[in-house]
VEXSEMI-703667 format. One record per residue (C-alpha): residue number from 1; residue in one letter; x, y, z. Coordinates in steps of 0.05 Angstrom, whole numbers, plus 5000, padded with zeros to 4 digits. Example, Ala and Ser with C-alpha at 12.3 -4.5 7.8 and 13.67 -1.06 7.14 Angstrom:
// residues 2
<pake k="1" r="A" c1="5246" c2="4910" c3="5156"/>
<pake k="2" r="S" c1="5273" c2="4979" c3="5143"/>
This chain:
// residues 125
<pake k="1" r="Q" c1="1216" c2="5092" c3="4672"/>
<pake k="2" r="V" c1="1269" c2="5074" c3="4621"/>
<pake k="3" r="Q" c1="1259" c2="5095" c3="4548"/>
<pake k="4" r="L" c1="1306" c2="5085" c3="4489"/>
<pake k="5" r="V" c1="1288" c2="5123" c3="4426"/>
<pake k="6" r="E" c1="1325" c2="5108" c3="4360"/>
<pake k="7" r="S" c1="1326" c2="5156" c3="4301"/>
<pake k="8" r="G" c1="1365" c2="5169" c3="4238"/>
<pake k="9" r="G" c1="1344" c2="5111" c3="4195"/>
<pake k="10" r="G" c1="1322" c2="5119" c3="4123"/>
<pake k="11" r="L" c1="1333" c2="5098" c3="4051"/>
<pake k="12" r="V" c1="1403" c2="5102" c3="4024"/>
<pake k="13" r="Q" c1="1440" c2="5076" c3="3962"/>
<pake k="14" r="A" c1="1493" c2="5023" c3="3968"/>
<pake k="15" r="G" c1="1559" c2="5054" c3="3988"/>
<pake k="16" r="G" c1="1525" c2="5110" c3="4026"/>
<pake k="17" r="S" c1="1525" c2="5128" c3="4100"/>
<pake k="18" r="L" c1="1476" c2="5138" c3="4156"/>
<pake k="19" r="K" c1="1484" c2="5157" c3="4229"/>
<pake k="20" r="L" c1="1435" c2="5127" c3="4278"/>
<pake k="21" r="S" c1="1421" c2="5157" c3="4347"/>
<pake k="22" r="C" c1="1394" c2="5124" c3="4410"/>
<pake k="23" r="T" c1="1372" c2="5174" c3="4462"/>
<pake k="24" r="A" c1="1360" c2="5147" c3="4532"/>
<pake k="25" r="S" c1="1316" c2="5171" c3="4589"/>
<pake k="26" r="G" c1="1311" c2="5138" c3="4657"/>
<pake k="27" r="L" c1="1382" c2="5112" c3="4653"/>
<pake k="28" r="M" c1="1451" c2="5142" c3="4641"/>
<pake k="29" r="V" c1="1489" c2="5115" c3="4581"/>
<pake k="30" r="S" c1="1553" c2="5135" c3="4616"/>
<pake k="31" r="L" c1="1540" c2="5081" c3="4669"/>
<pake k="32" r="N" c1="1515" c2="5026" c3="4622"/>
<pake k="33" r="S" c1="1540" c2="4980" c3="4568"/>
<pake k="34" r="M" c1="1497" c2="4994" c3="4507"/>
<pake k="35" r="G" c1="1489" c2="4956" c3="4443"/>
<pake k="36" r="W" c1="1460" c2="4958" c3="4373"/>
<pake k="37" r="F" c1="1425" c2="4900" c3="4341"/>
<pake k="38" r="R" c1="1387" c2="4892" c3="4276"/>
<pake k="39" r="Q" c1="1329" c2="4850" c3="4255"/>
<pake k="40" r="A" c1="1304" c2="4834" c3="4185"/>
<pake k="41" r="P" c1="1232" c2="4811" c3="4174"/>
<pake k="42" r="G" c1="1221" c2="4740" c3="4199"/>
<pake k="43" r="A" c1="1293" c2="4735" c3="4225"/>
<pake k="44" r="E" c1="1326" c2="4735" c3="4293"/>
<pake k="45" r="R" c1="1355" c2="4797" c3="4325"/>
<pake k="46" r="V" c1="1428" c2="4799" c3="4306"/>
<pake k="47" r="F" c1="1485" c2="4834" c3="4342"/>
<pake k="48" r="V" c1="1517" c2="4894" c3="4307"/>
<pake k="49" r="A" c1="1559" c2="4934" c3="4357"/>
<pake k="50" r="A" c1="1567" c2="4951" c3="4430"/>
<pake k="51" r="I" c1="1603" c2="5000" c3="4475"/>
<pake k="52" r="S" c1="1625" c2="4986" c3="4546"/>
<pake k="53" r="A" c1="1600" c2="5025" c3="4606"/>
<pake k="54" r="D" c1="1667" c2="5061" c3="4614"/>
<pake k="55" r="G" c1="1665" c2="5080" c3="4540"/>
<pake k="56" r="V" c1="1734" c2="5049" c3="4528"/>
<pake k="57" r="S" c1="1717" c2="4983" c3="4495"/>
<pake k="58" r="R" c1="1678" c2="4968" c3="4432"/>
<pake k="59" r="N" c1="1654" c2="4903" c3="4402"/>
<pake k="60" r="Y" c1="1632" c2="4893" c3="4329"/>
<pake k="61" r="A" c1="1602" c2="4838" c3="4289"/>
<pake k="62" r="A" c1="1649" c2="4813" c3="4236"/>
<pake k="63" r="T" c1="1600" c2="4834" c3="4181"/>
<pake k="64" r="V" c1="1604" c2="4907" c3="4201"/>
<pake k="65" r="K" c1="1674" c2="4915" c3="4229"/>
<pake k="66" r="D" c1="1714" c2="4969" c3="4193"/>
<pake k="67" r="R" c1="1649" c2="4999" c3="4165"/>
<pake k="68" r="F" c1="1609" c2="5016" c3="4227"/>
<pake k="69" r="A" c1="1629" c2="5054" c3="4290"/>
<pake k="70" r="V" c1="1594" c2="5060" c3="4357"/>
<pake k="71" r="S" c1="1603" c2="5121" c3="4401"/>
<pake k="72" r="R" c1="1566" c2="5160" c3="4453"/>
<pake k="73" r="D" c1="1556" c2="5231" c3="4479"/>
<pake k="74" r="N" c1="1546" c2="5230" c3="4554"/>
<pake k="75" r="T" c1="1521" c2="5303" c3="4555"/>
<pake k="76" r="K" c1="1464" c2="5284" c3="4508"/>
<pake k="77" r="N" c1="1454" c2="5215" c3="4540"/>
<pake k="78" r="T" c1="1457" c2="5187" c3="4469"/>
<pake k="79" r="V" c1="1492" c2="5129" c3="4435"/>
<pake k="80" r="Y" c1="1508" c2="5132" c3="4361"/>
<pake k="81" r="L" c1="1520" c2="5082" c3="4305"/>
<pake k="82" r="Q" c1="1558" c2="5111" c3="4246"/>
<pake k="83" r="M" c1="1547" c2="5066" c3="4186"/>
<pake k="84" r="N" c1="1591" c2="5074" c3="4124"/>
<pake k="85" r="S" c1="1598" c2="5035" c3="4059"/>
<pake k="86" r="L" c1="1528" c2="5008" c3="4068"/>
<pake k="87" r="K" c1="1507" c2="4946" c3="4031"/>
<pake k="88" r="P" c1="1437" c2="4919" c3="4013"/>
<pake k="89" r="E" c1="1447" c2="4863" c3="4064"/>
<pake k="90" r="D" c1="1450" c2="4917" c3="4118"/>
<pake k="91" r="T" c1="1376" c2="4929" c3="4107"/>
<pake k="92" r="A" c1="1338" c2="4917" c3="4173"/>
<pake k="93" r="V" c1="1306" c2="4950" c3="4233"/>
<pake k="94" r="Y" c1="1361" c2="4974" c3="4279"/>
<pake k="95" r="L" c1="1349" c2="4973" c3="4354"/>
<pake k="96" r="C" c1="1390" c2="4996" c3="4413"/>
<pake k="97" r="G" c1="1389" c2="4963" c3="4481"/>
<pake k="98" r="R" c1="1416" c2="4966" c3="4551"/>
<pake k="99" r="N" c1="1462" c2="4908" c3="4569"/>
<pake k="100" r="L" c1="1447" c2="4886" c3="4640"/>
<pake k="101" r="R" c1="1496" c2="4827" c3="4642"/>
<pake k="102" r="G" c1="1563" c2="4858" c3="4627"/>
<pake k="103" r="F" c1="1605" c2="4876" c3="4566"/>
<pake k="104" r="Y" c1="1630" c2="4804" c3="4558"/>
<pake k="105" r="R" c1="1559" c2="4786" c3="4538"/>
<pake k="106" r="S" c1="1549" c2="4846" c3="4492"/>
<pake k="107" r="A" c1="1534" c2="4803" c3="4432"/>
<pake k="108" r="D" c1="1480" c2="4763" c3="4468"/>
<pake k="109" r="A" c1="1410" c2="4794" c3="4458"/>
<pake k="110" r="G" c1="1388" c2="4756" c3="4521"/>
<pake k="111" r="A" c1="1435" c2="4800" c3="4563"/>
<pake k="112" r="Y" c1="1393" c2="4862" c3="4546"/>
<pake k="113" r="D" c1="1334" c2="4884" c3="4587"/>
<pake k="114" r="Y" c1="1311" c2="4948" c3="4554"/>
<pake k="115" r="W" c1="1301" c2="4960" c3="4479"/>
<pake k="116" r="G" c1="1280" c2="5018" c3="4436"/>
<pake k="117" r="Q" c1="1226" c2="5012" c3="4383"/>
<pake k="118" r="G" c1="1276" c2="5010" c3="4326"/>
<pake k="119" r="T" c1="1291" c2="5051" c3="4264"/>
<pake k="120" r="Q" c1="1286" c2="5024" c3="4193"/>
<pake k="121" r="V" c1="1348" c2="5025" c3="4149"/>
<pake k="122" r="T" c1="1339" c2="5007" c3="4076"/>
<pake k="123" r="V" c1="1398" c2="5002" c3="4029"/>
<pake k="124" r="S" c1="1382" c2="5000" c3="3955"/>
<pake k="125" r="S" c1="1428" c2="4968" c3="3903"/>
């Protein structure tokens, strides 16, 4: 049974940093393309960042490029999202997912088959 568990969210002031974790069980992150999305209340799930199965390629939304970084630790079976220079508009629930359809579709939420429950990130101004 696949489980993805996010952690690391919280309340931070604008300009601050947070590091989110997504720990997987039932699948190996080293063999899968994994992604981060975020969802604000009443809004669609929006792509944030993704890492390819071989760990070489990354993809970022334009709104977070140069501020966020996705990485993984295969020994911990965990994917991370380092978020720097946070802005109030980054406030959302952040979710990680497993991309079943290939890295070229990493920005498409429909390509993901497993999701975690999410972790809340709130950035105050």
